[in-house]
N, C-alpha and C positions, 0 to 999 in steps of 0.2 A: 717354493714349488706351487705352481698354479693348480687350483682345484677346478674340476669340471662338475657343475651341478646338474644332476639328472633327476628330474621329477617323474616318478612312476605314474602311469595312468591310473586315475582313481577307480576305474571300473575293471582293472585287471589285477589278479593276484601277483604279489611280489615273489620273484624266483630267488630262492636261497640255495646256494651250493655249499654243502659241507665237504671239505676236501679231506679225503681219507688216505692214509698211507700205513705201511706195516709198523706194528708196535706203537701206534698212537694210543693216547690215554682214552679209555672208554668214557669216563664221566666228562672229560673235556668236550667230547662229541655230543653225548646224549643229554647233558644238562641243558645246553643251549637249544638242542632240538626240541626238548619237551616244552620249553618256554614258547617257541614259535608254534608248536602244535596246539597248545592251550590258547594262544592268541588267535589262531585261525578259527577255533571253536567260538571264541568270544565275538569275533568279527562276523562269523556266519549267522549268529543269533541276531545280529543287527542288519542282516541283509547286505553285508559288505564283503568284498574279497579279502582273503587273508594271505597266507603264504603257501607257495608251492615249494616243498622241501625235498631236496635231492642230496643223496650222499654219493660222491663220485671219487674215483681214483684214476690213476693213469690208464690202466688197462681194464678196469671194471672187475667184477667178480668178487669173491670173498677176500676180505682183508682181516688179518689177525690183529687184534688189539693187544696191548701190553698185558692186559688182565686175562687173556686167553679166549675171550669171546670173539667169534668171527662175525664181521659185518658185511652184508651183501651190498655191492656198490655198482653204479653205472660207470661208464667210461667218460672221462673228461672230454674226450673228443665229441661226445654227443651234444655238447653245449657250445661248440665252437661258434655256431652262427645264431645262437639263441640269446636274447637279452637276459642279462644277469643283474639282479638288483644288489645282492649281497653275497660276498664270498666269506666263509668262516673257516679258519685254519685251527684245528685243535693242536695241543701240544703232545709231547711224548716224554716218558721218563728218561729215556736215553736220547736226548735231543742231538747230541754230537753225532751219533750214528745216523740218526734221521737226516741230518744236514748232509752228511757224506753220501748217503744213498738216494737223496731226493733232488739231484741237480736238474733232472728233466722236469720234475714237478715244480720246482722253483721257477724255471723258465716259463712254464705254462702260467703260473701264478702271476708272474711279472707282466705277461702280455694280457691276461684276462682282467687283472685289476685296473688296467687302463681303460677298460670298457665298462666295468661294473660301477654301480653308483657308490658303493663303499666296500671296504675290505676290513675284516676283523680277525683277531687271533685270540685264542684262549691259552693262558698259561705259557708254556714254552713255545707255543706256536709263533710267538713273536720272533723267534730266531729265524724261522723260515721267511717271515715278512722282511726281516733285516737282510737276510741273504738275497732276497729279491730286490733290495734297494728301496723298499717302500717306507722305511723308517729313517732314512737319512735326514738329519737335521730336525728330527721330531722328538717330542717327549714320548715315552713308551713305558708300559708296565709289563711285568712278567712275574713268575713265581719268585718269592723273596729269596729263595736259596740260589737263584740263577742270576740275580741282578748284577753281581760283580762280573760274572762270565759274559753277560751281554755287553756290559760297559767295555770290557777288555777286548772282546771280539769285534765290536762295532763302536769305535770311539766317537763317531759323529752323533750317536743317539744320546739324548738326555734321559737316562733311566731313572724313573721314580719308583723307589722301593716301597713306598707307603700306599700308593693309589690302588684302589680296587679295579678301576678301569679308567682309560684315558681316551678322549677323542681328539684327534689332530686332523682337522679337515675331514677327508673321506676315509681316514684310517683310524680304526679303533683297536686298542690292545687291552688285555685284562690280566689280572693277577692269577694266582694259582688255582687250578682245578675248578672248585665250586664257584669261583668268581666269574666263570663263564655264564652262570645263571644271572648274576648281577648285570653283566654286559648285555645279555640278550634282553633282559627286562628294559634296560635303557634304550635299546634299539626299537623295541616294541613301543615304548612310550613316545619316542621320536616319530614313529610311523603312524601310530593308531590313537595316540592321546593317552592322557593319564588315567581316564576311567577304565579303558581296556587293560592297561598295564596293571592297575590295582586289582582288577578282577583275576588276572593271571596270577599275580602274587598271592592273592587269597587262596586260589585253588591249589597252588603248589606249597602253601604254608611257608612262605618266605617273605622277607621285607622287600618292599618295592625299592627302597634305597637303603642299603646297609649303611649305618652311620659310621663315619670315620674312615681311616685308612685301612691298610691291609692287616687287620687284626688277626693274623694267623700265627704270630710268633711272639715270644717274650723279648722285649728290648734287651733285658739283661742277658738272656741266652744268646741272642744275636751278637751282643757285644763281646762274647767270649769266643768268637770264631775268627779265623784268619789272622791278619796282622794285628788287629785290635786286641788280641789276647795279651799283648804287652801291658794293657791297662786293666787286667782282670781284677787285681786287688783294689784298684781305685774304684772300679764299678761296684764292687761289693761294698766298699766303704760308703759310696754315695747312696746305694740302696738302703743302707742301715742308718743313714743320716738325712733322709729326705725332709724330715721335719724342720731342719735348719733352713732358714730363708736365704742365708748369705753364702750359698755354694757358688762363689765367684771363681773366676779363672785363677785368681791369686790363691784362694783357699785350696782349690784342686791341685794347682801346681806344687803347693807346699807338701801335699800328701805324697807326691811322687818325686819330691826333691829336685824339681826343675825350675828354671826361671819361668815366669808367667808367659813371656813372649815365645820362648822355645817350646814350652808345653803346648800352647795353643796351636803352634805350627805343626808339631809332630802329631798331636792328637787328631787334627783335621786330616792330616795325610794318611794316618793309619785307620781311622774309623769312618772317614767320609762325612763327619759331622763336626760342627764347632762344639766346644765344651758346653756352652750355654744351651745349645739345642739338645745335646745328650741329656743334660739334667732335666730339661723340660719334658722330653719324651718319657723319661723314667718317672718323673712326678705324675705325668698323665697316666701311665700304665698303673701305677700304684693307686691312683684315685679311681680308675675304672674298676680295679679289683674290689676296692672297698664299696663302691656303689653297687656292684653286683652281689657281693657276698655278706656285707655287714648292714646293721641297722643304724649306724651312726648318722647323725644329720649332716647336711651338706657343709655347713660351716666347720664342723669338727673335722671332716675329711679334708677340707681345704687346708686347715692348720697342720694336720698330721702329715700331709704330703708336701708341705713347705710353700704352698701358694699364698699363705698369709690370711686371705679372706675369700669368701665365696665369689666376689666379683672378679678377682684375678683368675680364679679357677674357671669361672664361666667364660671369660675371655679366651683362655687357653683352649678350652674345649671347643668353642666356636671356631677358632682359627684352625685347629688341627682336625676336628671331627665334624664340624658343621652341625653341631647339636649341643644343647645345654646339658649340664650335669643332671638336672632334674629329669629332663626327657630321656637321657641315657639310662637313668635308674628305672624309669617306667618301662622301658623296653627290655632291659636286660637283668633286672634284679631277680635273684633266685629265691 
């Protein structure tokens, strides 16, 4: 898909349209809005334009959120002939219903995104982007609970269940709920630079870049849902034996009394991961918990979690979380 690059005028505020619809998630909307509000303050102090923020729905007026708070909105038709820098689509707890009731909104989004510099979604808002055809052939993120639903409904999308947010050209998607703040901070950094984004992050008391993937759920808990429940006993056994370094396909296959080849095939089919990757993420989660909650040294944690030594654990942390175990502990140790 060809991308059209639109560079905003440096002396004009960027226009951001937050698209509202009935029963949308309140924090999906307001988390990102607060980031851009704080960024506008930071830019104003520097004598620079910030963001013009508008919340708009199909017909305008009050829109009831899923949490029960009504949000006053403008009509989307008010922006038909106005330049739009960024479109942001929040998610909804009942996204299936929203998709069924938002066909006119999706059509507007499809047309408007072709003129906007970029389009973004928060949480399950990715489904509306998908419905508009904006995610065809792209990687995308959404709430971890909805990843399988997004894959099944839109097979052409490469769904990343670990990412906090993803940029694919002019289209950005983010993970569940509060990840909209991470997404908005990344957009601010791209627009205004790291210094402004850091100032916003400090004011909101959040990290500029949350380390790692979508750390919203336990890998073991996630492994116990859906078709992968067939391997519940295996996952519990692995969790209890992470200190063993040789958790190979052969060893795991023996636990479930399957041939290694058949086990590897069935496991990938039911869980979406290879056995080796599953062991790695379970080791990683165990190490993260120990770094957060214990006073054990790094090398002890590496051995307890089956990495063998600190260097192998550091490599795994960098590959999956883009942060070292020592820096992770500094940020998250309790």
